[in-house]
C-alpha positions as CSV (number, residue, x, y, z in Angstrom):
1,M,0.0,0.0,0.0
2,E,1.3,3.5,-0.9
3,Q,1.2,5.4,2.3
4,K,0.0,9.0,1.7
5,N,0.8,11.8,4.2
6,K,4.0,9.8,5.1
7,I,6.5,11.7,7.3
8,K,10.2,11.2,7.3
9,S,11.7,9.5,10.3
10,W,13.8,11.6,12.7
11,P,17.1,10.0,11.4
12,E,16.0,10.8,7.8
13,A,15.1,14.4,8.8
14,A,18.1,15.0,11.1
15,P,20.5,16.7,8.7
16,R,17.9,19.3,7.8
17,L,16.7,19.7,11.4
18,I,20.2,20.3,12.6
19,A,20.8,23.0,9.9
20,V,17.5,24.7,10.7
21,A,18.1,24.6,14.5
22,A,21.6,26.0,13.9
23,G,20.2,28.9,11.8
24,R,22.1,27.7,8.7
25,E,19.0,26.9,6.7
26,P,15.5,28.4,6.7
27,A,12.7,26.5,8.3
28,D,9.5,25.4,6.5
29,L,7.5,27.0,9.3
30,V,8.1,29.3,12.2
31,I,5.5,30.0,14.9
32,R,6.4,33.3,16.6
33,G,5.8,34.9,19.9
34,G,3.8,32.3,21.9
35,K,3.7,30.7,25.3
36,W,5.5,27.4,25.0
37,V,3.6,24.7,27.1
38,N,6.4,22.3,28.0
39,V,4.9,19.0,29.1
40,H,8.3,17.5,30.0
41,T,8.8,20.1,32.7
42,R,5.2,21.1,33.4
43,E,5.8,24.8,32.8
44,V,4.7,27.6,30.6
45,L,7.5,29.7,29.0
46,D,6.4,33.0,27.5
47,G,7.9,34.6,24.4
48,Y,9.1,31.6,22.5
49,D,9.3,30.7,18.8
50,I,9.1,27.3,17.2
51,S,10.8,26.2,14.0
52,V,9.6,23.3,11.9
53,A,11.3,21.3,9.0
54,E,10.3,18.1,7.3
55,G,7.1,17.9,9.4
56,R,9.1,17.9,12.7
57,F,10.1,20.4,15.3
58,A,13.6,21.7,14.7
59,A,14.0,24.1,17.6
60,V,12.2,26.0,20.3
61,A,13.8,29.2,21.5
62,P,13.0,32.9,22.4
63,D,14.1,34.1,19.0
64,L,14.3,32.0,15.8
65,S,14.2,34.8,13.3
66,D,17.4,33.4,11.8
67,S,15.4,30.4,10.6
68,I,13.0,32.6,8.5
69,G,13.8,32.6,4.8
70,P,11.8,34.0,1.8
71,D,9.7,30.8,1.5
72,T,9.2,30.1,5.3
73,E,5.6,30.1,6.4
74,V,5.3,32.4,9.5
75,I,2.4,32.0,12.0
76,E,2.0,34.7,14.6
77,A,1.1,33.1,17.9
78,G,0.3,36.6,19.3
79,G,1.0,35.5,22.9
80,R,-1.3,32.5,22.7
81,Y,-0.4,29.1,24.3
82,M,1.4,26.6,22.0
83,V,0.2,23.2,23.2
84,P,1.1,19.7,21.9
85,G,-1.5,18.1,19.7
86,L,-3.9,15.9,21.8
87,C,-3.6,12.1,22.0
88,D,-6.5,9.7,22.5
89,A,-4.9,6.7,24.2
90,H,-7.8,4.2,23.8
91,M,-10.7,4.3,21.3
92,H,-12.7,2.5,18.8
93,I,-13.2,4.4,15.6
94,E,-16.2,2.3,14.6
95,S,-18.1,3.5,17.7
96,G,-18.3,6.9,16.0
97,M,-20.2,5.1,13.1
98,L,-17.5,6.6,10.9
99,T,-14.6,5.3,8.8
100,P,-11.1,6.4,9.9
101,A,-11.0,9.1,7.3
102,E,-14.3,10.7,8.4
103,F,-13.4,10.2,12.1
104,A,-10.2,12.1,11.5
105,A,-12.0,14.8,9.7
106,A,-14.4,15.2,12.7
107,V,-11.7,15.3,15.4
108,I,-8.9,17.3,13.8
109,P,-10.7,20.6,14.4
110,H,-10.9,19.7,18.1
111,G,-7.1,19.4,18.3
112,T,-6.7,15.6,18.3
113,T,-3.6,14.8,16.3
114,S,-2.8,11.3,17.5
115,M,-5.1,8.3,18.1
116,F,-4.5,4.8,19.4
117,T,-7.3,2.8,18.0
118,D,-8.5,-0.8,18.5
119,P,-10.6,-1.9,15.6
120,H,-12.0,-5.0,17.3
121,E,-15.5,-4.2,16.1
122,I,-14.6,-4.8,12.5
123,A,-12.4,-7.8,13.5
124,N,-15.5,-9.6,14.8
125,V,-17.2,-9.0,11.4
126,L,-14.4,-9.3,8.8
127,G,-11.4,-10.7,10.7
128,L,-7.9,-9.8,9.9
129,D,-9.0,-8.4,6.5
130,G,-11.2,-5.9,8.2
131,V,-8.3,-4.8,10.5
132,R,-6.1,-4.4,7.5
133,M,-8.6,-2.1,5.8
134,M,-8.9,0.1,8.9
135,H,-5.1,0.1,9.3
136,D,-4.6,1.1,5.7
137,E,-7.1,4.0,5.8
138,A,-5.6,5.1,9.1
139,L,-2.1,5.5,7.5
140,M,-3.6,7.6,4.7
141,Q,-4.6,10.4,7.1
142,P,-2.8,13.8,7.8
143,V,-2.7,13.0,11.5
144,N,-1.3,10.0,13.5
145,I,-3.6,7.0,13.7
146,F,-1.9,4.0,15.3
147,T,-3.7,0.7,15.2
148,Q,-3.8,-1.9,18.0
149,M,-4.2,-5.4,16.7
150,P,-7.5,-6.7,18.2
151,S,-6.9,-9.5,20.7
152,C,-10.3,-11.0,21.5
153,A,-12.6,-12.1,18.7
154,P,-14.5,-13.7,20.2
155,S,-14.1,-11.7,23.4
156,A,-15.5,-14.6,25.4
157,P,-14.8,-18.0,23.7
158,G,-17.6,-20.4,24.3
159,L,-20.1,-17.7,25.2
160,E,-20.6,-16.1,21.7
161,T,-20.0,-16.7,18.0
162,T,-18.3,-14.1,15.9
163,G,-18.1,-13.6,12.1
164,F,-14.4,-14.4,12.3
165,E,-11.9,-15.5,15.0
166,I,-8.6,-13.8,15.7
167,T,-5.7,-16.2,16.2
168,P,-2.2,-15.8,17.7
169,E,-0.9,-16.2,14.1
170,D,-3.0,-13.2,13.1
171,V,-1.5,-11.2,15.9
172,A,2.0,-12.2,15.0
173,E,1.5,-11.2,11.4
174,A,-0.1,-7.9,12.3
175,M,2.9,-7.0,14.5
176,T,4.9,-6.6,11.2
177,W,2.6,-4.0,9.7
178,P,3.9,-0.4,9.8
179,G,0.9,1.2,11.7
180,I,0.5,-1.5,14.4
181,I,1.5,-0.1,17.8
182,G,0.5,-3.1,20.0
183,L,-2.2,-5.4,21.1
184,G,-5.8,-4.2,21.6
185,E,-7.5,-4.5,24.9
186,M,-7.2,-8.0,26.4
187,M,-10.9,-8.4,27.2
188,N,-10.8,-12.1,27.9
189,F,-9.5,-11.4,31.4
190,P,-10.6,-14.8,32.7
191,G,-8.4,-16.3,29.9
192,V,-5.4,-14.4,31.1
193,I,-6.1,-15.2,34.8
194,N,-6.3,-18.9,33.9
195,A,-3.2,-18.8,31.7
196,D,-5.1,-19.7,28.5
197,P,-2.4,-20.7,25.9
198,K,-4.1,-18.7,23.1
199,M,-4.3,-15.5,25.1
200,L,-0.8,-15.8,26.4
201,A,0.5,-16.5,22.8
202,E,-1.1,-13.3,21.6
203,I,0.5,-11.4,24.5
204,A,3.9,-13.1,23.8
205,A,3.7,-12.2,20.1
206,T,3.2,-8.5,21.1
207,Q,5.9,-8.4,23.8
208,N,8.4,-10.2,21.5
209,A,7.7,-7.4,19.0
210,H,8.5,-4.9,21.8
211,K,5.0,-3.4,21.5
212,T,2.4,-2.5,24.1
213,V,-0.3,-4.9,25.4
214,G,-3.6,-3.2,26.0
215,G,-5.6,-4.2,29.0
216,H,-9.3,-4.6,30.0
217,Y,-10.0,-5.8,33.5
218,A,-13.8,-5.4,34.0
219,S,-14.1,-6.7,37.5
220,P,-14.2,-5.0,40.9
221,D,-12.2,-7.8,42.5
222,L,-8.7,-6.3,43.2
223,G,-7.5,-9.4,44.9
224,A,-5.9,-12.6,43.4
225,P,-7.6,-12.4,40.0
226,F,-6.4,-8.8,39.5
227,R,-2.9,-9.8,40.6
228,A,-2.9,-12.7,38.1
229,Y,-4.1,-10.5,35.3
230,V,-1.3,-7.9,35.8
231,A,1.2,-10.8,35.9
232,G,0.0,-11.9,32.5
233,G,1.3,-8.7,30.8
234,P,-1.4,-6.1,30.1
235,A,0.2,-2.7,30.5
236,D,-2.9,-0.4,30.9
237,D,-6.5,-0.5,31.8
238,H,-9.5,1.7,31.0
239,E,-12.2,-0.2,32.9
240,G,-11.7,1.4,36.3
241,T,-14.7,3.2,37.7
242,C,-13.5,4.3,41.2
243,E,-10.4,5.8,42.9
244,A,-9.4,2.4,44.2
245,D,-9.3,1.0,40.7
246,A,-7.0,3.7,39.5
247,I,-4.7,3.4,42.4
248,A,-4.5,-0.4,42.1
249,R,-3.5,-0.1,38.4
250,V,-0.7,2.4,38.9
251,R,0.7,0.8,42.0
252,N,1.1,-2.4,40.0
253,G,3.0,-0.6,37.2
254,M,0.1,-0.3,34.8
255,R,-1.3,2.9,33.3
256,S,-4.7,4.0,34.5
257,M,-6.6,5.1,31.5
258,M,-9.5,7.3,32.7
259,R,-12.3,7.6,30.1
260,L,-14.9,10.2,29.2
261,G,-16.8,8.9,26.2
262,S,-20.3,9.5,25.0
263,A,-21.7,7.3,27.7
264,W,-18.8,6.6,30.1
265,Y,-18.1,9.1,32.8
266,D,-15.2,7.5,34.7
267,V,-12.8,10.5,35.1
268,E,-14.4,12.3,38.0
269,T,-14.4,9.2,40.3
270,Q,-10.8,8.2,39.6
271,I,-8.8,11.5,39.1
272,T,-9.0,12.1,42.8
273,A,-6.1,9.7,43.1
274,V,-4.1,12.6,41.7
275,T,-6.0,15.7,42.8
276,E,-6.7,14.6,46.4
277,K,-4.4,11.6,47.1
278,G,-1.5,13.4,45.4
279,L,-0.2,10.4,43.5
280,D,2.4,10.9,40.8
281,P,0.3,11.7,37.7
282,R,2.8,10.3,35.1
283,N,1.0,7.0,34.9
284,F,-2.5,8.4,34.5
285,I,-3.8,8.9,31.0
286,L,-7.0,10.4,29.5
287,C,-9.0,8.7,26.8
288,T,-12.5,8.5,25.2
289,D,-13.0,4.7,24.5
290,D,-16.2,5.3,22.6
291,C,-17.5,8.5,21.1
292,H,-20.5,8.7,18.8
293,S,-20.7,11.1,15.9
294,G,-23.0,13.5,17.7
295,T,-20.6,14.0,20.6
296,L,-17.7,14.6,18.1
297,V,-19.7,17.2,16.1
298,N,-21.4,19.0,19.0
299,D,-19.1,18.6,22.1
300,G,-15.6,17.7,20.9
301,H,-13.2,14.9,21.4
302,M,-10.0,14.9,23.6
303,N,-10.5,18.6,24.2
304,R,-13.8,17.7,25.8
305,V,-12.0,15.1,28.0
306,F,-9.3,17.6,29.0
307,R,-11.9,20.3,29.9
308,H,-13.7,17.7,32.0
309,A,-10.6,16.7,33.9
310,V,-9.9,20.4,34.7
311,A,-13.4,20.8,35.8
312,C,-12.9,17.8,38.1
313,G,-10.0,19.6,39.8
314,A,-7.0,18.7,37.8
315,D,-4.3,21.3,37.2
316,P,-4.5,22.2,33.5
317,L,-0.8,21.3,32.9
318,V,-1.2,17.9,34.6
319,A,-4.4,17.2,32.6
320,L,-2.5,18.2,29.4
321,Q,0.3,15.7,30.3
322,M,-2.4,13.1,30.7
323,C,-3.5,13.5,27.0
324,T,-0.1,14.2,25.4
325,I,3.3,13.0,26.8
326,N,1.9,10.4,29.2
327,T,0.2,8.7,26.3
328,A,3.2,8.9,24.0
329,T,5.5,7.5,26.7
330,H,3.1,4.6,27.3
331,F,3.3,3.5,23.7
332,G,7.0,3.9,23.4
333,L,6.6,7.1,21.3
334,E,8.0,9.8,23.7
335,R,10.8,10.6,21.2
336,E,8.2,10.8,18.3
337,L,5.3,12.8,19.6
338,G,3.4,14.2,22.6
339,S,5.5,17.3,23.2
340,I,6.8,20.4,21.5
341,T,10.5,19.5,21.5
342,P,13.1,19.0,18.8
343,G,12.7,16.0,16.5
344,R,9.2,15.2,17.4
345,R,6.3,15.4,14.9
346,A,5.2,19.0,14.6
347,D,1.8,18.6,16.1
348,V,0.6,21.8,17.9
349,I,-2.5,23.6,19.0
350,L,-2.7,27.4,19.3
351,T,-5.1,28.4,22.1
352,S,-5.9,31.6,24.0
353,D,-6.8,29.9,27.3
354,L,-5.2,26.9,28.9
355,A,-8.1,25.9,31.2
356,T,-10.9,25.9,28.6
357,L,-8.7,25.1,25.7
358,P,-10.5,26.8,22.8
359,V,-8.9,25.2,19.7
360,E,-8.0,28.1,17.4
361,Q,-5.5,26.5,15.1
362,V,-4.3,23.0,14.6
363,I,-1.0,22.1,13.0
364,A,-0.1,18.5,12.3
365,R,3.3,17.5,10.9
366,G,4.0,21.1,10.3
367,R,0.9,21.9,8.3
368,T,-2.2,23.8,9.3
369,V,-5.0,21.2,9.3
370,A,-7.7,23.2,11.0
371,K,-8.5,26.8,12.0
372,D,-11.3,28.2,14.0
373,G,-13.2,24.9,14.0
374,K,-12.9,24.4,10.2
375,L,-11.1,21.5,8.7
376,L,-8.4,22.6,6.2
377,A,-6.8,19.2,5.3
378,D,-7.9,16.4,3.0
379,C,-8.7,13.1,4.7
380,P,-8.4,10.4,2.0
381,H,-10.8,7.5,1.8
382,Y,-9.8,3.8,1.4
383,D,-11.7,2.0,-1.5
384,W,-13.8,-0.3,0.7
385,P,-14.6,-3.5,-1.3
386,E,-18.0,-5.1,-1.7
387,S,-17.0,-7.8,0.9
388,A,-16.9,-5.0,3.5
389,R,-20.3,-3.6,2.4
390,N,-22.3,-6.9,2.3
391,T,-22.2,-8.3,5.9
392,V,-25.7,-8.7,7.1
393,H,-26.9,-12.2,6.5
394,L,-30.2,-13.1,8.2
395,G,-30.8,-16.3,6.3
396,K,-34.6,-15.8,6.2
397,T,-37.3,-13.2,6.5
398,L,-38.1,-13.0,10.2
399,T,-41.7,-13.0,11.6
400,A,-43.2,-12.2,15.0
401,A,-43.0,-15.9,15.8
402,D,-39.2,-15.7,15.9
403,F,-39.5,-13.3,18.9
404,E,-41.9,-15.5,21.0
405,I,-40.7,-16.5,24.4
406,A,-42.4,-19.7,25.4
407,A,-43.1,-20.1,29.2
408,P,-42.9,-23.4,31.0
409,E,-45.9,-25.5,30.3
410,G,-49.0,-24.6,32.4
411,A,-47.4,-21.5,34.0
412,N,-49.6,-18.3,34.5
413,T,-46.6,-16.2,35.5
414,V,-42.8,-16.6,35.3
415,T,-39.9,-15.2,37.2
416,A,-37.5,-14.0,34.5
417,K,-33.9,-12.9,34.6
418,V,-33.8,-9.3,33.2
419,I,-30.8,-7.3,31.9
420,G,-30.8,-4.0,33.9
421,V,-29.3,-1.0,32.0
422,V,-27.3,1.4,34.3
423,E,-27.3,5.0,33.0
424,N,-23.8,6.3,32.0
425,Q,-22.0,3.1,32.9
426,A,-20.9,0.0,31.0
427,P,-21.9,-2.6,33.6
428,T,-25.5,-4.0,33.7
429,K,-27.5,-5.3,36.7
430,A,-28.8,-8.8,36.9
431,L,-32.5,-8.2,37.8
432,T,-35.5,-10.5,38.1
433,A,-39.1,-9.8,37.4
434,E,-42.4,-11.6,37.6
435,L,-44.1,-11.5,34.2
436,D,-47.5,-12.5,32.9
437,V,-48.0,-15.4,30.6
438,T,-50.5,-15.2,27.7
439,D,-51.2,-18.1,25.4
440,G,-48.2,-19.9,26.7
441,L,-45.9,-16.9,26.0
442,A,-44.0,-14.7,28.5
443,Q,-44.9,-11.1,28.0
444,P,-42.9,-7.8,28.4
445,D,-44.4,-5.4,30.9
446,T,-44.0,-1.7,30.0
447,A,-45.6,-0.7,33.3
448,K,-42.6,-2.2,35.0
449,D,-40.2,-0.8,32.3
450,I,-39.5,-4.3,31.0
451,A,-39.1,-4.7,27.2
452,Q,-38.1,-7.7,25.1
453,I,-34.6,-8.1,23.8
454,A,-33.5,-10.3,20.9
455,L,-30.1,-11.1,19.5
456,V,-30.4,-12.0,15.8
457,E,-27.5,-13.9,14.2
458,R,-26.2,-11.9,11.2
459,H,-22.8,-13.3,10.2
460,Q,-23.6,-16.9,9.0
461,G,-27.3,-16.5,8.0
462,T,-28.4,-19.2,10.5
463,G,-31.8,-17.5,11.1
464,G,-31.1,-17.9,14.9
465,V,-32.8,-15.6,17.4
466,T,-32.0,-15.5,21.1
467,N,-34.8,-13.8,23.2
468,G,-34.8,-12.3,26.6
469,F,-35.9,-9.3,28.7
470,V,-34.3,-5.9,29.4
471,S,-35.1,-3.0,31.7
472,G,-34.1,0.7,31.9
473,F,-35.0,2.2,28.5
474,G,-38.6,3.2,29.5
475,Y,-40.1,2.2,26.2
476,K,-43.9,2.4,25.8
477,G,-46.5,1.6,23.1
478,R,-45.8,-0.6,20.0
479,M,-42.2,-0.1,19.1
480,A,-38.8,-1.7,18.3
481,M,-35.3,-0.4,18.1
482,G,-32.6,-2.5,16.3
483,S,-28.9,-2.1,15.6
484,T,-26.1,-4.2,13.9
485,V,-23.7,-2.4,16.2
486,A,-23.7,-4.8,19.1
487,H,-20.4,-5.0,20.9
488,D,-18.4,-7.1,20.5
489,S,-19.7,-9.9,18.3
490,H,-21.8,-7.4,16.3
491,H,-24.8,-9.6,15.6
492,M,-28.1,-7.7,15.6
493,I,-29.7,-6.5,18.8
494,V,-33.4,-5.6,18.7
495,V,-35.2,-4.2,21.7
496,G,-39.0,-3.8,21.6
497,T,-42.4,-4.0,23.2
498,D,-44.1,-5.6,20.2
499,R,-43.0,-8.8,18.3
500,E,-44.3,-7.7,14.9
501,M,-42.4,-4.4,15.2
502,M,-39.3,-6.3,16.2
503,A,-39.5,-8.5,13.1
504,A,-40.1,-5.5,10.9
505,C,-37.1,-3.7,12.4
506,A,-34.8,-6.7,11.9
507,N,-35.9,-7.3,8.3
508,A,-35.4,-3.6,7.6
509,L,-31.8,-3.8,8.9
510,G,-31.2,-6.8,6.7
511,E,-32.3,-4.9,3.6
512,M,-30.3,-1.8,4.6
513,G,-27.1,-3.8,4.9
514,G,-26.7,-2.8,8.5
515,G,-27.1,0.3,10.8
516,V,-29.9,1.4,13.1
517,S,-33.6,1.4,12.7
518,V,-36.4,2.6,15.0
519,W,-40.0,1.5,14.5
520,K,-43.2,2.8,16.1
521,D,-46.9,1.9,15.4
522,G,-46.1,0.0,12.2
523,E,-43.6,2.3,10.5
524,E,-39.9,3.1,10.5
525,I,-39.5,6.5,12.1
526,A,-35.7,6.8,12.0
527,A,-32.7,5.0,10.3
528,V,-28.9,5.4,10.3
529,P,-27.5,3.3,7.4
530,L,-24.0,1.9,8.3
531,P,-23.1,0.0,5.1
532,I,-19.5,-0.8,6.0
533,A,-19.4,-4.0,8.1
534,G,-22.8,-2.9,9.5
535,L,-20.7,-0.6,11.7
536,M,-19.7,2.5,9.8
537,S,-20.7,5.1,7.3
538,D,-18.3,6.8,4.9
539,D,-20.5,9.9,4.9
540,P,-19.3,13.0,6.8
541,A,-19.6,13.1,10.5
542,Q,-22.2,15.9,10.3
543,T,-24.4,13.8,8.1
544,V,-24.2,10.8,10.3
545,A,-24.7,12.9,13.5
546,A,-27.8,14.4,12.0
547,R,-29.2,11.0,11.3
548,A,-28.2,9.8,14.8
549,A,-29.9,12.9,16.3
550,K,-33.2,11.8,14.6
551,M,-32.6,8.3,15.9
552,V,-32.3,9.7,19.5
553,E,-35.5,11.7,18.9
554,A,-37.2,8.6,17.7
555,M,-36.1,6.7,20.8
556,G,-37.5,9.5,22.9
557,A,-40.8,9.3,21.0
558,C,-40.9,5.7,22.1
559,G,-40.6,6.7,25.7
560,C,-36.8,6.5,26.3
561,T,-35.3,9.3,28.5
562,L,-31.9,7.5,29.2
563,N,-28.8,9.5,28.5
564,N,-26.9,8.1,25.5
565,A,-29.4,5.2,25.3
566,Y,-28.0,4.1,22.0
567,M,-24.6,3.4,23.5
568,Q,-26.3,1.3,26.2
569,H,-28.3,-0.6,23.5
570,S,-25.1,-1.4,21.6
571,L,-23.5,-2.9,24.7
572,L,-26.2,-5.4,25.6
573,A,-24.3,-8.3,24.0
574,L,-20.9,-7.3,25.5
575,V,-20.3,-10.6,27.3
576,V,-17.1,-9.5,29.1
577,I,-18.6,-6.8,31.3
578,P,-20.8,-7.9,34.3
579,E,-23.4,-8.7,35.3
580,I,-25.6,-10.1,32.6
581,R,-25.7,-10.0,28.8
582,I,-27.2,-11.7,25.8
583,S,-25.4,-13.6,23.0
584,D,-26.3,-15.9,20.1
585,L,-25.8,-18.8,22.5
586,G,-28.2,-17.6,25.1
587,L,-28.3,-15.4,28.3
588,V,-24.8,-14.9,29.8
589,D,-24.0,-14.6,33.5
590,V,-20.8,-12.5,33.2
591,T,-20.0,-12.7,36.9
592,R,-19.6,-16.5,36.4
593,F,-18.7,-16.4,32.7
594,E,-21.3,-19.1,31.9
595,L,-24.6,-19.4,30.1
596,T,-27.7,-19.1,32.3
597,D,-31.4,-19.9,32.0
598,L,-33.9,-17.1,31.2
599,F,-36.4,-18.3,33.9
600,E,-35.7,-19.1,37.5
């Protein structure tokens, strides 16, 4: 693959950088008269210039006028802060419903110039080929998108079936690709704890390539299981939800990645380890994990996380380190990015205020890529093949009968296990409810806020449907909401109060080729087509965000008031986060990592 927007390595650029820094040759770019925010020393130095050559910083000094030639671009900082470009340490591009190109186009105006992405969503649908497509489009962008090779497809072997499986051989191959920075989050934490040979082989392939192993320990147990997980090799974790979680990670030599996504609010409860306990902040990192397109368009990206950390009491310079140099250091890239210092990639934000961080100009690799919120760079698209656009295989036309839940013979009521959605958090609650039986079928109960949930198999065309119950969305009337984004196996999840609506919704998604569909009283009232792997659109973020906003309105029209309900919907099949989920194999008790019966 011909890599567009490629930057020379530091050794390749060194002769020119030396000549510019010494004042013997003119720079490509000089930024004059700004406040240099130095994240190595955590200080702000007023009245500095920055020179850039070959897309890298050549020098930072009070006066670099000797580096200005007739063809040198000069940007007047005018006393503004010169801040390193922001880094997102852990994220999934697919969660924005966008391709890497359109995700980059959405976040560049917000000051994000480096992303560490785990495309395990597409890995579940298209396997190693899908990862390669994401990796290749990532390398075409004008900013730095590093790819982590997904580790867990399936994320919980034996509890779900994916479109493809990732093997240790796949991981070893990917470690040779130019844009692979490490292993994606090791979600199969029971596998690591029990020394599963496959999981350890993936970790070994990564460590032997001298790359970073991503972690995911979604359990509150900080005893022997946590100790065993850390001993297995994961180097970071973003699943912490409280101060004790963050402290346990950093005390054991991991990085605590604190996330603020569209639906995860885990910074405020953990950053007190730094702001109140006074722990060394070097091993604390900020990230988003999952941001949908509406958040990116309306609220921002890493600039939003930074502002939130400051609002939670973090010193702005410390918060900035947590989304620049700390991230770069973690991935072994401290000499490549994350600071405004010689040799590093020339990624810089100009801003007039350090606490609120208005992003006034964004420079990536020495070129202005955004100004005053407007994208000024081209974000090239990969030519996605038909195999990536034809991934929803239902095997048959579904009917209301596919969504019937038969009660035990002769029962008038049943005690059913119910998936309980928790607002703004990834974990669910394992609830029970007594439900009526009509004509031998267990019924949802909107008065108790209990709807039906169904997982529809969509990779192999088996026609399989797993049915259960879910609470927390507040749905009323005759409705259904379906999505082919269903972490991590990405079958189809349909939640509804009416079996005919659920069948219509599922069939509509099959015809659409994937995406989101909302039905009410016999008609589709909102749709978000996601033709690539049933996960992403290659339309611009603003277009996708507008469709997603109508989807949220439609969910509200069906009675839902939950914050970021769509994100909660998309996680109902995530069988690695407690307490209870649904898969193509049945209802899953995630506290025990085993299948469980629907009725008690």
